[in-house]
Phi, psi and omega in degrees: 000314175303328182284325174296320178297329179285338178275349189289127179229139179286127178285126179242007177308315182300314180295317176295325178294317176295321177292322177291328181290319173301313179297319183298316182292322175304312183294316179302315180295329177289322182292315184295320185294317178298326177293314185289327176294318184291321178292329182240034183289326172299310178302314176301317175301309178293329175291325177290319177301314184296320177303311182297332182305332180284347186229023179290148178303149175251166186297321183277007168281351183250153182293326186224154173288314187213135170262120182269115174258122184216156171283160182302324182288352177256016183297318180298316179299316183292323185279320191263343183236300186296306185306308181293329178290318182281317185292340172297335179262011175089017180275128176273112187262150178240111177250132187296322179295346176258321184278315183296127176284148175288142187078006178285165183278122187297314184293322180289332176294316180299318179293316174294319180293329172294318182288335181275001189239140181293316180228159173241124175251116177265119175265109191259125162221187175299327182284324174294325175288339183250006177288183184280193186294347183292322179297309182294325184288324183296319181289318182295320183290329181293313177305313184292342177282348179281129184220180176294332181277334179224079183285337179246052187286331186252132175239146187236121178248118176264121181262005171201169186298135181300332181282344176275356189270142174297154177298141184222100194305313187293323176291317175306313179300321180294318185280347182296321184234032182254147188284154184290338181293343180262007175247126186235153175237139182207173177234157180295339184256017166299135180293153183300335183268003183293149185298331179305317182292316182296314182305312182297317181294323176295328181284324175290322177281347182295135185278309183222149174262000000 
């Protein structure tokens, strides 16, 4: 009898089998999930975008409606014509000559002003195309601010014919894939009641396209 007891072993096959079966089903579930996700990735991505649409940032989430980027030579036009024309429609403008403190770092101001504004308005003239590195950096920063949640972040206002402007690599890159609805043309001598200013103000204040 003692010999039989020494040969006795408790059977653990049922537990191991159950564990192996669970692991097998988990492995199969993972493979099927990966397959379905890879096949339907486009639909999943757009479903995610649709869900994010419910929590997209709004205009009043920003301190200002538009950060105006302009060359030093266009300061008088921005303050005496562009500013009053847009502010008449309730547009809150961010102008660097008012916001930026003397002696502050220009690059940091450009980044901060872009982040604080709902839209970025580029006022493009010959002076803008020929100004120092700050204009090019402002265009690049504006382009970086475009995202899936804010696809129409940048507006471009031309005050002269595009073909008469010197080449500007950063601006050409921005315009290459940018919608025409966000590009405006005007003249310095347009009256304040002209429809062009109203169209530009509406584009700045527009929440969604």
